[in-house]
C-alpha positions as CSV (number, residue, x, y, z in Angstrom):
1,M,22.3,4.7,7.3
2,S,21.1,1.4,5.9
3,R,21.3,-1.1,8.4
4,T,22.8,-4.5,8.0
5,P,22.4,-8.0,9.0
6,S,25.4,-7.7,11.7
7,E,23.3,-4.9,13.8
8,E,21.2,-5.6,16.9
9,T,18.3,-7.6,15.5
10,H,14.9,-5.8,16.8
11,A,12.3,-7.8,18.4
12,A,9.2,-7.9,16.1
13,P,5.5,-7.9,18.4
14,A,4.6,-11.6,18.1
15,A,0.9,-10.3,19.4
16,G,0.9,-6.8,17.5
17,L,2.1,-3.2,18.4
18,P,1.3,-1.5,22.0
19,E,-1.8,0.0,22.4
20,S,-0.2,2.6,23.9
21,L,2.1,3.4,21.0
22,L,-0.7,3.5,18.5
23,E,-2.2,6.2,21.0
24,E,0.6,8.2,21.5
25,I,0.7,8.5,17.5
26,A,-2.9,9.0,16.9
27,E,-2.2,11.9,19.6
28,G,-0.3,14.0,16.9
29,A,-1.9,13.0,14.1
30,V,-3.8,16.5,13.8
31,D,-0.8,18.8,14.2
32,R,1.3,16.7,11.9
33,E,-1.5,17.2,9.3
34,L,-2.2,20.9,10.1
35,G,1.7,21.7,10.1
36,R,2.6,19.2,7.5
37,I,5.2,17.4,9.6
38,L,6.6,14.7,8.2
39,P,6.3,11.6,10.9
40,F,9.9,10.4,10.8
41,E,9.6,9.9,14.7
42,Q,7.2,8.1,14.7
43,V,8.2,5.8,11.7
44,S,11.6,5.2,14.1
45,R,9.5,4.1,16.7
46,L,7.4,1.5,14.5
47,D,10.5,0.1,13.2
48,A,12.2,0.0,16.6
49,A,9.3,-1.9,17.7
50,G,9.8,-4.4,15.4
51,F,6.5,-3.6,12.7
52,G,8.2,-4.3,9.7
53,A,9.3,-7.5,10.0
54,L,6.4,-8.6,11.5
55,R,5.5,-10.8,7.8
56,V,9.8,-12.0,8.3
57,P,8.9,-16.6,8.0
58,R,9.4,-17.9,11.4
59,E,11.9,-20.5,9.8
60,A,14.6,-17.2,8.9
61,G,13.9,-16.1,12.6
62,G,10.7,-13.8,12.2
63,P,7.4,-13.7,14.0
64,G,5.8,-14.9,10.7
65,L,2.5,-13.3,11.0
66,S,-0.5,-14.6,9.0
67,I,-1.4,-12.1,6.4
68,E,-4.5,-11.8,7.9
69,D,-3.0,-10.9,11.5
70,L,-1.0,-8.5,9.5
71,I,-4.0,-6.6,7.9
72,G,-5.2,-6.1,11.3
73,E,-2.3,-4.4,12.5
74,V,-2.2,-2.1,9.5
75,I,-5.9,-1.1,10.1
76,R,-5.0,-0.4,14.1
77,L,-2.3,1.6,12.8
78,A,-4.5,3.3,9.8
79,Q,-6.9,4.1,12.4
80,A,-4.5,6.4,14.3
81,D,-2.6,7.9,11.2
82,S,-3.6,6.6,7.8
83,N,-0.7,8.3,6.6
84,I,2.1,5.8,8.5
85,A,0.2,2.8,7.6
86,H,0.2,3.7,3.9
87,L,3.9,4.9,3.9
88,Y,5.2,1.0,4.8
89,R,2.9,-0.6,1.5
90,G,6.2,-1.1,0.0
91,H,8.2,-2.2,2.8
92,F,5.8,-5.1,3.4
93,G,4.9,-5.6,-0.5
94,F,8.5,-6.0,-0.7
95,V,9.1,-8.5,2.0
96,E,6.5,-10.8,0.3
97,S,8.2,-10.9,-2.8
98,L,11.2,-12.0,-0.7
99,R,9.6,-15.9,-0.5
100,F,9.8,-16.2,-4.5
101,Q,13.5,-15.2,-4.2
102,P,16.7,-17.4,-4.5
103,E,17.8,-18.7,-1.0
104,E,21.2,-16.3,-0.9
105,I,18.7,-12.9,-1.7
106,R,16.0,-14.3,1.3
107,R,18.8,-14.9,3.7
108,L,20.4,-11.1,3.0
109,W,17.1,-9.2,3.4
110,Y,15.2,-10.9,5.7
111,A,18.3,-10.6,8.2
112,R,18.3,-6.3,7.3
113,V,14.8,-6.3,7.9
114,L,15.2,-7.9,11.3
115,A,17.6,-5.9,12.0
116,G,15.3,-2.8,11.2
117,A,15.4,-2.2,7.9
118,T,12.8,-0.8,5.9
119,V,12.6,-0.5,1.7
120,G,10.6,2.0,0.2
121,N,9.1,1.9,-3.1
122,A,10.2,3.6,-6.3
123,S,8.1,1.8,-9.0
124,T,6.1,4.3,-11.2
125,E,7.2,7.0,-13.8
126,K,5.3,10.2,-14.0
127,G,5.5,10.2,-18.0
128,G,7.1,9.8,-21.0
129,N,7.1,5.8,-21.2
130,A,5.2,4.2,-23.3
131,L,2.8,1.5,-21.5
132,G,4.7,-1.9,-20.8
133,T,7.9,0.0,-20.8
134,L,10.5,1.9,-17.8
135,N,12.7,4.5,-18.9
136,T,14.5,4.0,-15.8
137,V,17.7,1.3,-16.7
138,L,19.8,-1.2,-15.1
139,S,22.9,-1.6,-16.9
140,R,26.7,-2.7,-16.5
141,D,29.8,-0.4,-15.8
142,A,33.2,-0.6,-16.6
143,A,33.8,-3.2,-13.7
144,G,30.8,-5.7,-14.4
145,G,29.0,-4.0,-11.4
146,W,25.0,-3.0,-11.8
147,R,24.4,0.8,-11.9
148,L,20.7,2.5,-12.1
149,D,19.6,5.5,-13.8
150,G,16.6,7.1,-13.9
151,E,13.5,9.0,-12.1
152,K,10.4,8.0,-10.7
153,F,7.5,9.4,-8.8
154,Y,5.2,8.4,-6.2
155,S,7.9,6.6,-4.6
156,T,6.1,6.4,-1.1
157,G,7.7,5.8,1.7
158,T,11.1,5.7,0.5
159,V,11.9,9.3,2.1
160,F,11.5,7.4,5.5
161,S,13.4,4.0,4.4
162,D,17.1,2.6,4.4
163,Y,16.2,1.1,1.1
164,T,13.9,1.2,-2.1
165,R,13.2,-0.7,-4.2
166,V,13.2,0.4,-8.2
167,S,11.3,-1.3,-10.9
168,A,14.1,-0.8,-13.9
169,A,13.8,-2.0,-17.7
170,E,16.3,-5.0,-18.9
171,P,19.7,-4.1,-19.3
172,D,19.3,-5.5,-23.2
173,G,16.1,-3.8,-24.3
174,S,14.0,-6.7,-24.0
175,P,10.4,-7.0,-23.0
176,G,9.9,-7.4,-18.9
177,R,11.4,-6.0,-15.6
178,R,14.2,-6.6,-12.9
179,F,14.2,-5.1,-9.3
180,A,17.2,-3.1,-7.8
181,V,17.4,-2.1,-4.2
182,V,19.5,0.4,-3.1
183,A,20.3,2.2,-0.2
184,T,18.3,5.7,0.1
185,D,21.7,7.4,1.5
186,A,23.7,5.9,-1.6
187,P,25.6,8.1,-4.0
188,G,23.4,9.0,-7.0
189,V,19.9,9.1,-5.1
190,T,18.3,12.2,-3.7
191,V,14.6,11.6,-3.0
192,H,12.7,14.7,-2.8
193,D,9.0,15.3,-0.8
194,D,7.2,16.6,-3.8
195,W,3.9,14.8,-3.5
196,D,0.8,17.9,-3.4
197,G,-2.3,15.9,-3.1
198,F,-4.9,16.9,-1.5
199,G,-5.0,13.7,1.2
200,Q,-2.2,11.1,2.5
201,R,-0.3,14.6,2.7
202,L,2.3,12.9,4.8
203,T,3.5,9.3,2.5
204,G,6.3,10.8,2.2
205,T,5.5,10.7,-1.8
206,G,7.4,12.3,-4.5
207,T,10.0,12.3,-6.6
208,T,13.2,9.8,-6.6
209,V,16.2,10.3,-8.4
210,F,18.9,7.6,-9.2
211,E,22.0,9.0,-11.2
212,A,24.8,5.9,-12.0
213,V,23.9,4.7,-8.2
214,P,25.4,1.3,-7.6
215,V,23.5,-1.8,-7.0
216,E,25.2,-4.4,-5.2
217,P,24.4,-8.1,-7.0
218,L,22.4,-9.6,-4.3
219,A,20.2,-6.4,-4.8
220,V,19.1,-7.2,-8.3
221,L,16.1,-9.1,-8.1
222,N,14.6,-11.2,-11.4
223,R,10.5,-11.4,-12.1
224,V,9.5,-13.7,-14.5
225,A,5.9,-12.5,-15.7
226,G,2.8,-14.7,-14.9
227,T,4.5,-16.4,-11.7
228,H,3.0,-16.7,-8.5
229,E,5.1,-14.0,-7.1
230,T,3.3,-11.4,-9.7
231,V,0.0,-12.9,-9.0
232,H,0.0,-12.9,-5.2
233,E,2.2,-9.0,-5.0
234,A,-0.6,-7.6,-7.2
235,A,-3.2,-8.6,-4.8
236,F,-1.4,-8.1,-1.7
237,F,-0.4,-4.4,-2.5
238,Q,-4.4,-3.6,-3.6
239,L,-5.6,-5.5,0.2
240,Y,-3.1,-3.3,2.0
241,L,-4.8,-0.1,0.5
242,L,-8.6,-1.6,1.5
243,A,-7.2,-2.0,5.2
244,V,-5.6,1.4,5.5
245,Q,-9.4,2.4,4.8
246,A,-10.9,0.5,6.9
247,G,-8.9,2.1,9.2
248,I,-9.3,5.6,8.0
249,A,-13.3,4.3,8.9
250,R,-12.7,3.7,12.5
251,A,-11.0,6.6,13.0
252,A,-14.1,8.8,11.4
253,L,-16.0,6.9,13.8
254,R,-14.2,7.6,16.7
255,D,-13.8,11.3,16.3
256,A,-17.5,11.6,15.1
257,V,-18.5,9.6,18.7
258,A,-16.1,12.0,21.0
259,L,-17.3,14.8,19.0
260,V,-21.3,13.2,19.9
261,A,-20.2,12.5,23.6
262,R,-18.9,15.9,24.4
263,R,-21.5,18.3,22.7
264,T,-24.0,20.5,24.4
265,R,-25.5,22.8,22.1
266,T,-28.4,22.0,20.1
267,F,-30.9,23.2,17.4
268,N,-33.9,24.7,18.1
269,T,-35.3,22.1,14.8
270,S,-34.2,19.2,16.2
271,G,-37.4,18.7,17.6
272,S,-36.4,16.6,21.0
273,G,-34.3,19.6,22.5
274,L,-32.2,16.9,24.1
275,P,-28.5,16.7,24.0
276,F,-26.4,15.6,21.0
277,R,-25.9,12.4,22.4
278,H,-29.5,11.3,23.7
279,D,-30.7,12.8,20.3
280,P,-32.6,9.9,18.4
281,L,-31.5,11.2,14.9
282,I,-28.1,11.6,16.0
283,Q,-27.2,8.3,17.5
284,Q,-28.9,6.7,14.2
285,I,-26.3,8.4,12.1
286,I,-23.5,7.3,14.9
287,G,-24.8,3.7,14.7
288,T,-25.3,3.4,10.7
289,M,-21.4,4.3,10.6
290,S,-20.3,2.1,13.1
291,A,-22.8,-0.5,11.0
292,K,-20.9,0.3,7.8
293,T,-17.3,0.8,9.6
294,M,-17.9,-3.0,10.6
295,V,-19.0,-3.9,7.4
296,A,-16.0,-2.3,5.5
297,E,-13.2,-4.2,7.8
298,A,-15.1,-7.3,8.0
299,V,-15.1,-7.6,4.2
300,V,-11.0,-6.7,4.4
301,R,-10.2,-9.7,6.9
302,E,-12.0,-11.7,4.8
303,V,-10.0,-10.9,1.9
304,A,-6.7,-11.3,3.8
305,R,-7.9,-14.5,4.9
306,V,-8.4,-15.5,1.2
307,H,-4.7,-14.6,0.3
308,D,-3.6,-16.7,3.5
309,R,-5.1,-19.8,1.8
310,S,-4.5,-18.7,-2.0
311,L,-0.6,-18.4,-0.9
312,A,-0.7,-21.4,1.0
313,A,-1.9,-23.6,-1.9
314,G,0.6,-22.3,-4.3
315,L,3.4,-23.0,-1.9
316,A,2.3,-26.3,-1.1
317,A,2.3,-26.7,-5.3
318,G,5.9,-25.9,-5.2
319,T,5.3,-22.0,-6.8
320,A,8.4,-20.7,-4.8
321,E,11.3,-23.4,-5.6
322,P,13.9,-22.3,-8.1
323,G,12.7,-23.2,-12.0
324,F,9.3,-23.9,-10.8
325,G,7.3,-24.4,-14.5
326,G,4.1,-25.9,-14.0
327,E,0.5,-24.3,-13.9
328,L,-0.5,-22.2,-11.0
329,P,-3.1,-24.0,-9.1
330,A,-6.6,-22.2,-9.4
331,A,-6.7,-21.0,-5.9
332,V,-3.7,-18.8,-6.8
333,Y,-5.9,-16.5,-8.7
334,E,-8.7,-16.5,-5.8
335,A,-6.7,-13.5,-3.9
336,E,-6.9,-11.6,-7.2
337,L,-10.9,-11.9,-7.4
338,A,-11.9,-11.3,-3.6
339,V,-9.3,-8.2,-3.6
340,E,-11.0,-7.0,-7.5
341,K,-14.8,-7.3,-5.2
342,A,-13.9,-5.4,-2.4
343,Q,-11.9,-2.7,-4.5
344,V,-15.3,-2.2,-5.9
345,T,-17.2,-2.1,-2.2
346,V,-15.1,-1.0,0.0
347,P,-14.0,2.6,-0.9
348,A,-17.6,3.6,-1.9
349,I,-18.5,2.3,2.4
350,V,-15.3,4.3,3.7
351,L,-16.0,7.2,1.9
352,E,-20.0,7.2,3.0
353,V,-18.7,7.0,6.8
354,T,-16.3,9.9,6.6
355,Q,-19.0,12.0,4.7
356,E,-21.6,10.8,7.3
357,L,-19.2,12.4,10.5
358,F,-20.2,16.1,9.3
359,Q,-23.9,14.9,10.3
360,T,-23.8,14.3,13.7
361,V,-22.4,17.9,15.0
362,G,-22.8,20.9,12.3
363,A,-20.7,23.4,11.1
364,S,-18.4,23.5,14.2
365,A,-16.7,19.8,12.4
366,T,-15.8,21.8,9.5
367,A,-13.2,24.0,11.9
368,R,-9.4,23.8,10.4
369,T,-8.1,23.0,13.6
370,K,-10.3,19.9,14.3
371,A,-8.7,18.4,10.9
372,L,-11.5,16.4,10.1
373,D,-11.8,16.8,7.0
374,R,-8.7,14.8,6.4
375,H,-10.6,11.4,6.7
376,W,-12.7,12.1,3.8
377,R,-9.5,13.6,1.9
378,N,-7.2,10.4,3.0
379,A,-9.8,7.6,1.6
380,Q,-10.5,9.4,-1.3
381,T,-7.4,9.7,-2.1
382,V,-7.0,5.8,-1.4
383,A,-9.8,5.1,-3.4
384,T,-8.1,6.4,-6.3
385,H,-4.8,4.0,-6.6
386,N,-7.0,1.9,-9.3
387,P,-9.7,2.8,-11.4
388,I,-12.9,0.7,-9.6
389,V,-14.4,0.8,-12.6
390,F,-11.9,-1.5,-14.4
391,R,-12.1,-3.5,-11.2
392,A,-16.0,-3.9,-12.2
393,R,-15.0,-4.8,-15.4
394,S,-13.2,-7.4,-14.6
395,I,-15.5,-9.3,-12.4
396,G,-17.7,-9.1,-15.1
397,D,-15.8,-10.8,-17.1
398,Y,-15.0,-13.3,-15.0
399,E,-18.3,-14.1,-14.0
400,V,-20.0,-14.2,-17.2
401,N,-16.9,-15.7,-19.7
402,G,-14.5,-17.2,-17.1
403,A,-11.7,-14.6,-17.9
404,L,-9.4,-14.8,-15.1
405,P,-8.6,-11.0,-13.8
406,E,-5.1,-9.6,-14.7
407,G,-3.7,-7.7,-11.5
408,L,-2.2,-4.3,-12.0
409,N,1.1,-4.5,-13.6
410,A,1.8,-1.7,-16.3
411,I,1.5,1.9,-16.0
412,G,2.2,4.3,-18.9
413,D,1.4,6.2,-22.2
414,A,-1.5,4.5,-23.9
415,P,-0.5,3.4,-27.7
416,G,-2.7,4.5,-30.7
417,P,-2.1,7.6,-33.3
418,A,-3.0,9.8,-30.3
419,A,-2.6,9.5,-26.8
420,G,-5.3,8.4,-24.5
421,T,-6.8,6.7,-28.2
422,H,-7.0,3.8,-29.7
423,P,-8.2,2.9,-33.3
424,A,-12.0,1.7,-33.5
425,G,-12.2,-2.0,-32.6
426,S,-8.3,-2.1,-31.9
427,A,-6.8,-2.8,-27.7
428,A,-3.6,-2.4,-25.8
429,P,-1.0,-4.4,-26.9
430,A,-0.4,-7.0,-24.1
431,T,2.0,-6.2,-22.3
432,S,4.6,-8.9,-19.8
433,L,5.2,-6.6,-17.1
434,D,4.1,-7.4,-13.8
435,R,2.6,-5.4,-11.4
436,D,3.6,-2.3,-10.7
437,A,5.3,-2.8,-7.2
438,G,2.4,-0.8,-5.3
439,E,2.1,2.5,-7.0
440,D,-0.2,3.7,-10.1
441,S,-0.7,7.2,-12.0
442,G,-3.1,9.6,-10.4
443,A,-3.1,7.9,-7.0
444,A,-2.6,8.7,-3.4
445,R,1.4,7.9,-2.4
């Protein structure tokens, strides 16, 4: 059932998640993977521990962790189980967006989050919507209240959450969008676990259907293109995915070390005849994995620090104040630049680590019961969220021409005489829609 501010507030861990809880989550990861067991119990434990409230500001009664500190916790959780870390992505994106909402909305939703409520994501439509448009709509009923109708795919985390945030077209058909936050157990909401990707299989991703769902007044959130909110959230959603990848690299290294440490068999072709733990060639592979894991995590943490500085620069300039119409400080865009550079580099490093795991012990590593392939599958799936080549192009345009990068803000069918084509020399029309709230087609959810 959806939790309300009147319920008991959970204590968010100011010093991070208990190691004992993370160890319990890690211990069951293989069994959950092999049995396709959705982690409802583990998510419930994390909710009760206050994980979802880590970014609630101190002035709102929360622990007020920095983005850097939150990302450190996400990396730790992703090392234990990358599915569970990933499924909170929409929730933390929602919490970030609250900083830019009116006071009455902040007060209501911060209180709910502090009470342990979580908010999933339902933003992307699987097809049939032109780029820059949405088929999901908000409308007024006869009594003047809001109603939501539509269907979303890639709605990561929604099946585990009390609420889900849904992107919807403006009721009058004008460009842009709003967000509706609805309870997952509300009349007219149906959540399907039909995600069939080969990785991140337990994120609860799939289809969510909304049929005349009532929306409370303080759950309709406006979004204005080009604001600090849109720039910040677009970059934050991508940073979160990079943190999940860093955790996957950690997990692959952990499992490789454990395999080598306990292995007694060797090959006559090794040249040394030593146990694997003492073989210099195997040690070299582990050392390479360790170095790459450190580099990936260091990059992600540095990007998180840039996010903290960019957010602070904007807020100091009043970008969260109602009616702010000034120019955004240049520092605001540094978060998007940093995250795009990391997107070009970190996924490739992590995929190398997950592949090198299989060089450490031979064919026994491919045993299905070990589920070691999940690290590569999960890393590859997360890496598909945004075409990396687009990010590299964007960075190049900035370096050569000074063009500021634009965060992902719309997914849909391409315009032109045929799907996926444009007349020579033409370009897709600009869209006023903001970041796609953390999910896009062709990606892991």
